[in-house]
C-alpha positions as a printed NumPy array, in Angstrom:
array([[-11.023, -18.955,  11.809],
       [ -8.312, -16.883,  14.076],
       [ -6.134, -14.578,  12.231],
       [ -2.684, -15.48 ,  11.778],
       [ -0.693, -12.312,  14.026],
       [  2.323, -11.243,  12.336],
       [  5.046,  -8.846,  13.093],
       [  6.245,  -7.133,   9.488],
       [  9.595,  -5.981,   8.849],
       [ 10.316,  -3.063,   6.446],
       [ 14.312,  -1.927,   5.914],
       [ 14.699,   1.604,   4.62 ],
       [ 18.   ,   0.782,   2.546],
       [ 19.761,   4.157,   0.845],
       [ 18.978,   3.539,  -2.823],
       [ 15.289,   2.73 ,  -1.655],
       [ 12.954,   5.858,  -1.649],
       [  9.498,   4.461,  -0.664],
       [  8.097,   4.779,   2.064],
       [  5.211,   3.993,   0.439],
       [  6.351,   0.249,   0.165],
       [  5.553,   0.014,   3.719],
       [  1.955,   1.058,   3.25 ],
       [  1.761,  -1.667,   0.553],
       [  3.005,  -4.014,   2.592],
       [  0.455,  -3.52 ,   5.081],
       [ -2.231,  -3.755,   2.536],
       [ -1.093,  -6.973,   0.969],
       [ -0.891,  -8.378,   4.715],
       [ -4.575,  -7.276,   5.06 ],
       [ -5.436,  -8.667,   2.101],
       [ -3.885, -12.582,   2.871],
       [ -5.785, -12.592,   6.067],
       [ -3.069, -12.105,   8.236],
       [ -3.224,  -9.375,  12.216],
       [ -0.436,  -7.053,  11.706],
       [  0.756,  -7.146,  15.93 ],
       [  4.03 ,  -4.705,  15.169],
       [  5.942,  -3.378,  12.795],
       [  9.531,  -3.028,  12.619],
       [ 11.823,  -0.678,  10.375],
       [ 15.816,   0.155,  10.707],
       [ 18.089,   2.066,   8.241],
       [ 20.606,  -0.001,   6.423],
       [ 23.112,   0.802,   3.703],
       [ 24.047,  -2.565,   3.09 ],
       [ 21.938,  -6.013,   3.569],
       [ 23.453,  -8.414,   6.038],
       [ 24.13 , -11.486,   4.665],
       [ 23.373, -13.809,   8.067],
       [ 19.77 , -11.967,   9.117],
       [ 19.295,  -9.467,   6.177],
       [ 18.842,  -6.448,   8.838],
       [ 21.616,  -6.934,  11.128],
       [ 22.429,  -8.991,  14.26 ],
       [ 21.429,  -6.251,  16.863],
       [ 17.894,  -5.901,  15.113],
       [ 17.478,  -9.773,  14.675],
       [ 17.991, -10.029,  18.48 ],
       [ 15.636,  -7.393,  18.878],
       [ 13.044,  -9.057,  16.825],
       [ 13.003, -12.182,  18.358],
       [ 12.717, -11.068,  21.806],
       [  9.274,  -8.974,  19.662],
       [  8.214, -12.333,  18.535],
       [  8.48 , -13.832,  22.387],
       [  6.884, -11.027,  23.64 ],
       [  3.847, -10.793,  21.479],
       [  3.345, -14.334,  20.976],
       [  3.236, -14.086,  17.645],
       [  3.521, -17.203,  14.648],
       [  4.532, -15.631,  12.075],
       [  7.236, -12.918,  10.65 ],
       [  7.102, -10.774,   7.376],
       [  9.805,  -9.121,   5.398],
       [  8.787,  -6.655,   2.563],
       [ 12.004,  -8.028,   0.52 ],
       [ 13.277, -10.947,  -1.316],
       [ 15.39 , -13.065,   1.438],
       [ 17.831, -15.809,   0.869],
       [ 16.986, -19.292,   1.356],
       [ 19.766, -18.918,   4.392],
       [ 18.518, -15.891,   5.984],
       [ 15.41 , -17.193,   6.241],
       [ 16.985, -20.243,   7.783],
       [ 18.766, -18.428,  10.406],
       [ 15.63 , -16.058,  11.167],
       [ 13.555, -18.725,  11.669],
       [ 16.21 , -20.696,  14.221],
       [ 16.728, -17.037,  16.082],
       [ 13.308, -16.227,  16.071],
       [ 11.741, -19.907,  16.663],
       [  8.987, -19.072,  14.055],
       [  7.852, -18.664,  10.701],
       [  9.682, -16.356,   8.114],
       [  8.438, -14.85 ,   4.896],
       [  9.09 , -12.814,   2.184],
       [  7.066, -10.527,   0.664],
       [  7.584, -13.324,  -3.098],
       [  5.993, -15.546,  -0.765],
       [  3.172, -13.223,   0.774],
       [  2.2  , -12.688,  -3.089],
       [  2.038, -16.222,  -3.597],
       [  0.269, -17.188,  -1.14 ],
       [ -2.585, -14.242,  -2.116],
       [ -2.977, -15.915,  -5.396],
       [ -3.178, -18.973,  -4.038],
       [ -6.347, -17.909,  -2.406],
       [ -7.512, -15.478,  -4.86 ],
       [ -7.837, -18.598,  -7.798],
       [-10.879, -19.769,  -8.266],
       [-10.415, -21.459, -12.466],
       [ -8.815, -24.783, -13.14 ],
       [ -5.814, -22.685, -15.125],
       [ -5.479, -19.98 , -12.358],
       [ -4.687, -22.718,  -9.616],
       [ -2.284, -24.635, -11.923],
       [ -0.366, -21.199, -13.057],
       [ -0.305, -20.426,  -8.98 ],
       [  0.769, -23.628,  -7.709],
       [  3.578, -23.379, -10.387],
       [  4.669, -20.092,  -9.306],
       [  5.055, -21.594,  -6.039],
       [  6.652, -24.586,  -6.962],
       [  9.593, -22.737,  -9.112],
       [  9.904, -20.344,  -5.736],
       [ 10.429, -23.362,  -4.   ],
       [ 12.758, -25.289,  -5.731],
       [ 15.238, -22.422,  -5.53 ],
       [ 14.833, -22.211,  -1.669],
       [ 15.541, -26.146,  -1.379],
       [ 18.619, -26.147,   1.25 ],
       [ 20.061, -28.382,   3.214],
       [ 18.901, -28.502,   6.637],
       [ 20.719, -29.977,   9.738],
       [ 18.262, -33.092,   9.265],
       [ 18.994, -33.812,   6.158],
       [ 20.357, -37.567,   6.643],
       [ 21.189, -39.794,   3.85 ],
       [ 18.607, -41.947,   2.714],
       [ 20.102, -45.623,   2.432],
       [ 18.235, -47.298,  -0.431],
       [ 19.457, -51.042,  -0.058],
       [ 19.328, -53.965,  -2.068],
       [ 20.614, -55.408,  -5.011],
       [ 21.542, -52.755,  -7.31 ],
       [ 20.524, -49.889,  -4.618],
       [ 23.391, -49.638,  -2.245],
       [ 25.584, -46.51 ,  -2.436],
       [ 24.857, -43.865,  -0.87 ],
       [ 21.503, -43.148,  -2.094],
       [ 19.545, -40.074,  -2.052],
       [ 20.222, -37.086,   0.296],
       [ 16.597, -35.879,   1.387],
       [ 17.246, -32.698,  -0.341],
       [ 18.053, -34.438,  -3.664],
       [ 15.048, -36.302,  -3.141],
       [ 12.912, -32.986,  -2.676],
       [ 14.258, -30.938,  -5.529],
       [ 13.878, -33.988,  -7.628],
       [ 10.013, -34.359,  -6.442],
       [  9.752, -30.606,  -7.404],
       [ 11.269, -30.828, -10.683],
       [  8.783, -33.929, -11.25 ],
       [  5.784, -32.023, -10.318],
       [  6.78 , -29.138, -12.335],
       [  7.372, -30.792, -15.267],
       [  3.418, -32.184, -14.675],
       [  2.266, -28.631, -14.005],
       [  4.121, -27.566, -17.191],
       [  2.147, -30.009, -19.566],
       [ -1.18 , -29.313, -17.53 ],
       [ -0.84 , -25.47 , -18.457],
       [  0.237, -26.438, -22.413],
       [ -2.951, -28.286, -22.65 ],
       [ -5.354, -25.379, -21.163],
       [ -2.896, -22.752, -23.187],
       [ -3.71 , -24.666, -26.579],
       [ -7.428, -24.29 , -25.696],
       [ -7.273, -20.358, -24.441],
       [ -5.154, -20.075, -27.627],
       [ -8.177, -21.55 , -29.638],
       [-10.616, -19.486, -28.102],
       [ -8.795, -16.041, -29.   ],
       [ -7.977, -16.976, -32.566],
       [-11.416, -17.426, -32.622],
       [-11.889, -13.721, -31.642],
       [ -9.613, -12.962, -34.111],
       [-11.483, -14.805, -36.986],
       [-14.821, -13.146, -35.795],
       [-12.878,  -9.507, -35.843],
       [-14.613,  -8.92 , -32.878],
       [-11.97 ,  -5.949, -31.394],
       [-10.956,  -7.079, -27.836],
       [-10.294,  -4.022, -25.261],
       [ -8.492,  -5.341, -22.238],
       [ -7.918,  -3.6  , -18.804],
       [ -4.718,  -3.244, -17.501],
       [ -3.338,  -1.419, -14.167],
       [ -1.771,  -1.061, -10.955],
       [ -3.603,  -3.428,  -8.299],
       [ -6.801,  -2.339,  -6.473],
       [ -7.042,   0.499,  -9.419],
       [-10.827,  -0.188,  -9.654],
       [-10.714,  -2.526, -13.028],
       [-13.086,  -4.76 , -11.72 ],
       [-15.473,  -1.992, -10.847],
       [-14.957,  -0.283, -14.307],
       [-15.28 ,  -3.632, -15.867],
       [-18.444,  -4.782, -13.95 ],
       [-19.687,  -0.552, -15.093],
       [-19.083,  -1.486, -18.761],
       [-20.184,  -5.123, -19.306],
       [-23.078,  -5.011, -16.093],
       [-21.21 ,  -8.349, -15.146],
       [-20.703,  -9.417, -11.706],
       [-16.955, -10.277, -11.562],
       [-15.684,  -9.52 ,  -7.776],
       [-14.729,  -6.559,  -6.9  ],
       [-13.442,  -4.872,  -3.79 ],
       [-11.177,  -2.768,  -1.84 ],
       [ -7.861,  -5.153,  -1.929],
       [ -5.177,  -6.109,  -3.484],
       [ -5.34 ,  -8.917,  -6.513],
       [ -9.034,  -8.923,  -5.734],
       [ -9.422, -10.232,  -9.297],
       [ -6.695, -12.955, -10.416],
       [ -8.475, -15.372, -13.055],
       [ -9.052, -13.167, -16.808],
       [-12.932, -12.487, -17.318],
       [-14.202, -11.758, -20.772],
       [-17.871, -10.44 , -22.063],
       [-18.916,  -9.196, -25.057],
       [-20.887,  -6.608, -25.341],
       [-22.798,  -4.266, -27.755],
       [-21.27 ,  -1.109, -28.019],
       [-24.241,   1.574, -29.272],
       [-23.353,   3.069, -32.574],
       [-20.081,   0.169, -33.278],
       [-20.955,  -2.99 , -32.673],
       [-20.011,  -6.065, -30.528],
       [-16.539,  -5.391, -28.686],
       [-14.826,  -7.833, -26.055],
       [-13.675,  -6.365, -22.525],
       [-11.082,  -8.156, -20.65 ],
       [-10.259,  -8.328, -17.235],
       [ -7.233,  -8.807, -16.178],
       [ -4.91 ,  -9.453, -12.773],
       [ -3.489,  -6.273, -11.139],
       [ -0.128,  -5.322, -11.592],
       [  2.483,  -4.479,  -7.98 ],
       [  5.794,  -3.342,  -7.803],
       [  8.802,  -5.692,  -7.593],
       [  6.025,  -8.488,  -9.259],
       [  7.584, -12.027,  -8.493],
       [  8.885, -12.752, -11.775],
       [  7.975, -16.603, -11.581],
       [  4.406, -15.282, -11.455],
       [  5.244, -13.289, -14.504],
       [  6.417, -16.621, -15.995],
       [  3.471, -18.702, -14.66 ],
       [  0.615, -15.966, -15.881],
       [  1.89 , -15.238, -19.253],
       [ -0.997, -17.306, -21.069],
       [ -3.362, -15.205, -19.048],
       [ -1.701, -11.534, -19.309],
       [ -1.715, -12.549, -22.933],
       [ -5.142, -11.362, -23.186],
       [ -3.357,  -7.758, -22.748],
       [ -0.926,  -8.39 , -25.217],
       [ -3.3  ,  -9.565, -28.152],
       [ -5.693,  -6.828, -27.43 ],
       [ -6.808,  -3.961, -30.026],
       [ -6.696,  -1.487, -27.511],
       [ -5.706,  -1.502, -23.528],
       [ -7.715,   0.496, -20.784],
       [ -4.599,   1.602, -18.147],
       [ -6.578,   2.156, -15.181],
       [ -5.076,   4.528, -12.794],
       [ -6.321,   5.241,  -9.291],
       [ -5.808,   8.874,  -9.514],
       [ -6.127,   9.558,  -5.9  ],
       [ -2.92 ,   7.3  ,  -5.212],
       [ -0.088,   9.153,  -3.861],
       [  2.169,   6.538,  -5.938],
       [  0.072,   7.229,  -9.225],
       [  3.236,   8.179, -11.094],
       [  4.933,   5.197,  -9.8  ],
       [  2.166,   2.596,  -9.955],
       [  2.063,   4.161, -13.941],
       [  5.787,   3.208, -14.411],
       [  5.638,  -0.372, -12.415],
       [  2.698,  -1.431, -15.246],
       [  4.429,   0.061, -18.077],
       [  7.541,  -2.801, -16.713],
       [  5.722,  -5.338, -16.418],
       [  3.914,  -4.876, -19.982],
       [  7.398,  -4.274, -21.222],
       [  8.344,  -8.021, -19.613],
       [  5.025,  -9.441, -21.256],
       [  5.484,  -7.896, -24.293],
       [  2.241,  -5.713, -24.565],
       [  3.831,  -2.483, -24.37 ],
       [  3.271,  -2.111, -28.404],
       [ -0.916,  -1.917, -27.957],
       [ -2.753,   1.009, -28.48 ],
       [ -3.268,   2.642, -24.951],
       [ -6.037,   4.537, -23.187],
       [ -5.042,   5.996, -19.592],
       [ -7.804,   5.754, -17.574],
       [ -7.678,   7.885, -14.548],
       [-10.346,   6.645, -12.023],
       [-11.545,   7.397,  -8.263],
       [-12.198,  11.133,  -9.351],
       [-14.987,  10.642,  -6.669],
       [-12.401,  11.238,  -4.512],
       [-10.457,  13.83 ,  -5.595],
       [-11.159,  17.563,  -7.16 ],
       [-11.156,  16.389, -10.607],
       [-13.885,  16.5  , -13.121],
       [-15.114,  14.045, -15.431],
       [-13.788,  14.66 , -19.117],
       [-11.678,  13.415, -21.843],
       [ -7.638,  14.935, -22.52 ],
       [ -6.504,  15.146, -25.926],
       [ -3.077,  15.835, -26.785],
       [ -1.514,  18.437, -29.648],
       [ -2.944,  16.518, -32.358],
       [ -6.092,  16.418, -31.029],
       [ -6.033,  12.761, -30.427],
       [ -8.132,  11.614, -26.916],
       [ -5.299,  10.731, -24.734],
       [ -6.798,   9.944, -20.864],
       [-10.708,   9.965, -19.831],
       [-11.12 ,  10.861, -16.465],
       [-14.063,   8.735, -14.705],
       [-15.253,   7.148, -11.196],
       [-16.247,   3.535, -12.032],
       [-17.682,   3.248,  -8.852],
       [-20.118,   6.661,  -9.234],
       [-20.67 ,   5.553, -13.147],
       [-19.086,   9.303, -13.709],
       [-17.433,   9.571, -17.499],
       [-18.53 ,   6.321, -18.648],
       [-20.501,   7.749, -21.44 ],
       [-17.311,   9.841, -22.418],
       [-14.919,   6.454, -21.961],
       [-17.398,   4.967, -24.345],
       [-16.891,   7.589, -26.643],
       [-13.361,   7.888, -26.816],
       [-13.241,   3.666, -27.043],
       [-15.374,   3.805, -30.233],
       [-12.962,   6.609, -31.606],
       [ -9.849,   4.556, -30.974],
       [-11.361,   1.385, -32.503],
       [-12.381,   3.519, -35.799],
       [ -9.717,   3.684, -37.489],
       [ -9.998,   0.171, -38.355],
       [-13.794,   0.262, -38.631],
       [-16.449,   1.488, -40.728],
       [-20.113,   2.254, -41.253],
       [-22.365,   1.436, -44.101],
       [-25.553,   1.812, -44.67 ],
       [-26.942,  -1.322, -47.064],
       [-30.352,  -2.08 , -48.783],
       [-30.775,  -5.988, -49.462],
       [-33.253,  -7.208, -51.5  ],
       [-35.174, -10.179, -50.709],
       [-33.068, -12.821, -52.275],
       [-30.02 , -11.835, -49.701],
       [-31.173, -12.965, -46.836],
       [-28.045, -15.338, -46.94 ],
       [-26.032, -11.872, -46.383],
       [-28.405, -10.355, -43.936],
       [-28.312, -13.486, -41.902],
       [-23.911, -13.603, -42.006],
       [-23.955,  -9.77 , -41.1  ],
       [-26.394, -10.727, -37.97 ],
       [-24.07 , -13.761, -37.475],
       [-20.677, -10.91 , -37.68 ],
       [-22.803,  -8.815, -35.132],
       [-22.496,  -6.084, -37.365],
       [-26.089,  -5.248, -37.747],
       [-27.303,  -1.608, -35.542],
       [-30.093,  -0.74 , -36.838],
       [-32.537,  -2.542, -38.999],
       [-35.677,  -1.972, -40.93 ],
       [-38.162,  -3.615, -44.044],
       [-39.488,  -2.123, -46.671],
       [-42.979,  -2.529, -48.298],
       [-40.874,  -3.987, -51.355],
       [-39.516,  -6.961, -49.282],
       [-36.383,  -5.182, -48.697],
       [-34.143,  -4.933, -45.757],
       [-32.481,  -1.982, -44.847],
       [-29.543,  -2.108, -42.495],
       [-27.362,   0.105, -41.13 ],
       [-23.489,  -1.95 , -40.377],
       [-20.634,  -1.285, -38.413],
       [-17.292,  -3.777, -38.792],
       [-14.028,  -3.788, -39.34 ],
       [-12.35 ,  -3.256, -43.105],
       [-10.766,  -6.763, -42.966],
       [-14.551,  -8.279, -42.579],
       [-15.74 ,  -6.138, -45.069],
       [-13.033,  -7.086, -47.171],
       [-13.592, -10.382, -46.59 ],
       [-17.23 , -10.281, -47.138],
       [-17.202,  -8.776, -50.794],
       [-14.548, -11.333, -52.065],
       [-17.045, -13.816, -50.425],
       [-19.818, -12.273, -52.377],
       [-17.722, -11.816, -55.712],
       [-18.524,  -8.275, -55.124],
       [-22.058,  -8.006, -55.078],
       [-22.548,  -6.403, -51.693],
       [-21.349,  -3.374, -53.195],
       [-23.75 ,  -2.924, -55.448],
       [-26.233,  -2.919, -52.086],
       [-24.85 ,  -0.124, -50.412],
       [-26.629,   3.318, -50.262],
       [-25.006,   6.412, -50.244],
       [-25.823,   8.714, -47.009]])
């Protein structure tokens, strides 16, 4: 299949500082499978209402389209419906903006049923705001008894159909969301801690997730390689069961419709016990990327979850694998390379430390007639080591949450307290 060819357009506005935004556009375009034939840039203090980039530059753009014979123009900005239409009429080719490009990448990446529904919803919401009256928007007469009058225009029909489709998608997503919520509540009842990986797109979250869980999640050096959330339960040495959640990456100027559509998916980050904020330490835009991630976390009300900074890709820098502490001697950051496996043990050590405040380790000696409680502890994945004495007793080292232990004590009428062995 021949890749679409496009001209990229980036306007440096007076309030805009980022030349990095153009580099990111080129990465987005590559991720979408589009070939960039040329890049047009310009400086403007104000946006042109008709063409966004001014009539002179718009004429240049039309000439470039004709010379290069491309079929697509991609703007690294949000265009109004009128600007898009004016540019398409002038250049005689398709024109899309940054939001439409990101939505298209998401549509390509969605694998799960829920992911596809969420992308379609975001696309339709974006489309609904862009349905404008076209030159061929003739009135549709609906003849017949009780159907006389001007009828619906094509625009009105399109808007109604989009509204109906959005309503249907919302109902489907609500059903899927309830199923996801049931799974989340089951994990909460089991008191298994959830560690969610968040971060800017292409920071290496999926590579780290695969390293931590021995999973096979698609990981690639491209933007939005991961779209559907993936959860894996693993047993952490000297701790117990833990669930890692890999989530969709964030990006600056993330379309609001996408954030709204993916709220149920992003809830994995909101309900986590700990967030691993994965950061590409080799990226020149690192500080701004961190800021952008925190803005999205704030928007989805996930900025109150305890967070550990994970500076990834140290193999591309002079950095060494290490733990960074604050003034209170608490671990706040870990420097690693997920690809090379550097610093992973340090990261696991810090995860254990950060979760340990809500968890406890106990040594128990259960008599032979306490098999029910032994089975219950195994059911909770709390057993770390197990051995048996000549008298048929079971010696256990367990790690579980304080809430779990309190519940077990209540269920056993305090009997389990008698089985604790002093260290």
